[in-house]
C-alpha positions as CSV (number, residue, x, y, z in Angstrom):
1,M,21.0,-38.3,137.8
2,C,24.7,-38.5,136.8
3,G,25.5,-40.2,140.1
4,K,28.1,-37.6,141.3
5,E,28.5,-36.9,144.9
6,V,27.9,-33.2,145.4
7,P,27.6,-31.1,148.7
8,I,24.7,-29.1,147.3
9,A,21.9,-30.5,145.2
10,K,18.8,-28.7,143.9
11,P,15.4,-30.3,144.1
12,M,14.0,-30.5,140.6
13,L,11.1,-32.4,138.9
14,V,12.1,-34.9,136.2
15,E,9.2,-36.6,134.4
16,G,7.0,-35.9,137.4
17,T,9.5,-37.2,140.0
18,K,11.3,-34.9,142.6
19,L,15.0,-35.6,142.4
20,N,18.0,-33.8,144.0
21,L,20.2,-32.7,140.9
22,C,23.7,-31.3,140.6
23,S,24.4,-28.1,138.8
24,N,25.1,-30.1,135.6
25,C,21.9,-32.2,135.6
26,V,19.6,-29.2,136.6
27,K,19.0,-28.6,132.8
28,F,17.1,-31.9,132.5
29,G,14.5,-31.0,135.1
30,D,11.8,-28.4,135.9
31,E,11.8,-26.2,139.0
32,Y,10.2,-28.0,141.9
33,K,7.4,-26.2,143.7
34,G,6.7,-27.5,147.1
35,S,3.4,-26.8,149.0
36,D,1.9,-23.3,148.6
37,P,2.3,-21.6,152.0
38,R,-0.9,-19.6,151.4
39,S,-3.1,-22.6,151.0
40,N,-3.8,-25.5,153.5
41,S,-3.5,-28.1,150.9
42,P,-0.2,-29.0,149.2
43,V,0.2,-28.3,145.4
44,P,0.2,-31.8,143.6
45,K,3.9,-32.6,142.8
46,S,3.2,-35.0,140.0
47,V,0.5,-36.6,137.9
48,I,0.5,-39.6,140.0
49,E,0.0,-37.6,143.3
50,E,-2.9,-35.7,141.6
51,R,-4.6,-38.9,140.6
52,L,-4.1,-40.3,144.1
53,Q,-5.7,-37.3,145.6
54,R,-8.7,-37.5,143.3
55,R,-9.0,-41.1,144.0
56,E,-8.9,-40.5,147.6
57,R,-11.7,-37.9,147.4
58,R,-13.7,-40.2,145.3
59,M,-13.2,-43.2,147.7
60,Q,-14.3,-41.2,150.8
61,T,-17.4,-42.7,152.5
62,R,-20.6,-40.6,152.1
63,D,-23.3,-40.5,154.7
64,V,-26.3,-42.1,153.2
65,Y,-28.4,-40.7,155.9
66,S,-27.4,-37.2,155.3
67,V,-29.4,-34.5,156.8
68,T,-30.5,-32.7,153.6
69,T,-31.5,-34.2,150.2
70,R,-33.0,-32.7,147.0
71,E,-36.4,-34.0,146.2
72,L,-39.1,-33.3,143.7
73,V,-41.6,-30.9,144.9
74,E,-45.0,-32.4,145.8
75,D,-47.2,-30.5,143.4
76,Y,-44.6,-30.6,140.5
77,G,-47.4,-30.9,137.8
78,K,-49.1,-27.8,138.9
79,V,-45.7,-25.9,138.9
80,I,-45.0,-27.0,135.4
81,R,-48.5,-26.3,134.1
82,D,-48.4,-22.7,135.6
83,A,-45.0,-22.0,134.2
84,R,-46.0,-23.2,130.7
85,E,-49.2,-21.2,130.7
86,S,-47.4,-18.1,131.9
87,K,-45.2,-18.5,128.7
88,K,-48.5,-18.6,126.8
89,M,-47.7,-22.0,125.4
90,D,-50.1,-24.9,124.8
91,L,-49.1,-28.5,125.6
92,D,-48.3,-29.3,121.9
93,E,-46.1,-26.3,121.4
94,F,-44.3,-26.9,124.6
95,A,-43.7,-30.6,123.8
96,K,-42.3,-29.7,120.4
97,S,-40.0,-27.0,121.9
98,I,-38.3,-29.5,124.3
99,L,-38.6,-32.6,122.0
100,E,-40.8,-34.6,124.2
101,K,-44.1,-36.4,123.6
102,R,-47.3,-34.5,124.4
103,G,-48.6,-37.6,126.3
104,I,-45.8,-37.8,128.7
105,L,-46.0,-34.1,129.5
106,A,-49.8,-34.3,130.0
107,R,-49.3,-37.2,132.5
108,I,-46.5,-35.2,134.3
109,E,-48.7,-32.2,134.6
110,A,-51.5,-34.4,136.0
111,N,-49.0,-35.9,138.6
112,D,-49.6,-39.3,137.1
113,L,-45.9,-39.6,136.0
114,V,-42.8,-38.8,137.9
115,P,-40.2,-37.3,135.5
116,D,-36.7,-38.7,135.5
117,D,-33.7,-36.5,136.4
118,K,-32.8,-35.7,132.8
119,L,-36.4,-34.6,132.0
120,I,-36.5,-32.5,135.4
121,V,-33.4,-30.6,134.3
122,K,-34.8,-30.0,130.8
123,L,-38.1,-28.7,132.3
124,E,-36.4,-26.5,134.8
125,K,-34.2,-25.0,132.0
126,S,-36.9,-24.4,129.5
127,L,-39.5,-23.0,131.9
128,N,-37.0,-21.2,134.3
129,I,-38.3,-22.9,137.4
130,H,-37.1,-25.1,140.2
131,L,-38.8,-28.4,140.6
132,R,-36.4,-29.8,143.3
133,E,-36.2,-28.5,146.9
134,E,-33.9,-29.2,149.9
135,V,-35.7,-31.6,152.2
136,Q,-34.6,-32.1,155.9
137,S,-34.6,-35.9,156.6
138,G,-35.1,-36.7,160.3
139,G,-33.1,-39.4,162.1
140,Q,-34.4,-42.7,163.0
141,V,-36.5,-42.8,166.2
142,G,-36.0,-45.7,168.4
143,V,-38.0,-47.2,171.3
144,G,-39.3,-44.7,173.7
145,G,-38.9,-41.8,171.3
146,K,-35.1,-41.6,171.6
147,K,-33.0,-41.1,168.6
148,S,-31.4,-44.5,167.6
149,E,-28.1,-44.8,166.1
150,S,-28.8,-48.0,164.2
151,M,-31.7,-50.4,163.5
152,T,-32.2,-53.1,166.1
153,L,-34.7,-56.0,166.3
154,S,-36.9,-54.0,168.7
155,N,-37.7,-51.7,165.7
156,F,-39.5,-54.5,164.0
157,I,-41.3,-56.2,167.0
158,R,-44.7,-55.0,167.8
159,K,-45.3,-55.0,171.6
160,E,-48.7,-55.5,172.9
């Protein structure tokens, strides 16, 4: 920091930046910790590096054709009704307890209305049930029953 030429400088952090400081300037910095030898990932050295690491994780491409997804169970209405009745609540009481309209809950229990994610979480929490399940999604099957990597024109043409 001071610009002196010194034979031995100590690595220190000054406002999030690693600097090699002389013995006089060491008082202006914090101790520099390199990577942790016990972990595989390095310890973030500054706020900027931490933000860059978070951005990199966020920007990674996701596989939209992932193998498992969480889907609403097929008979969600029956599951909700059975759980509500096991708590000995009628539809009006239950609607008031979770601050929802009776008609919406009636339509959901009849499988006429698919609840949104917020309502699913609310129902799961209040009734202590699971309305979503892990579903295995199969890969695309191309011509001849072989697994296809991508869609081609032959997937859309009907051969007679």
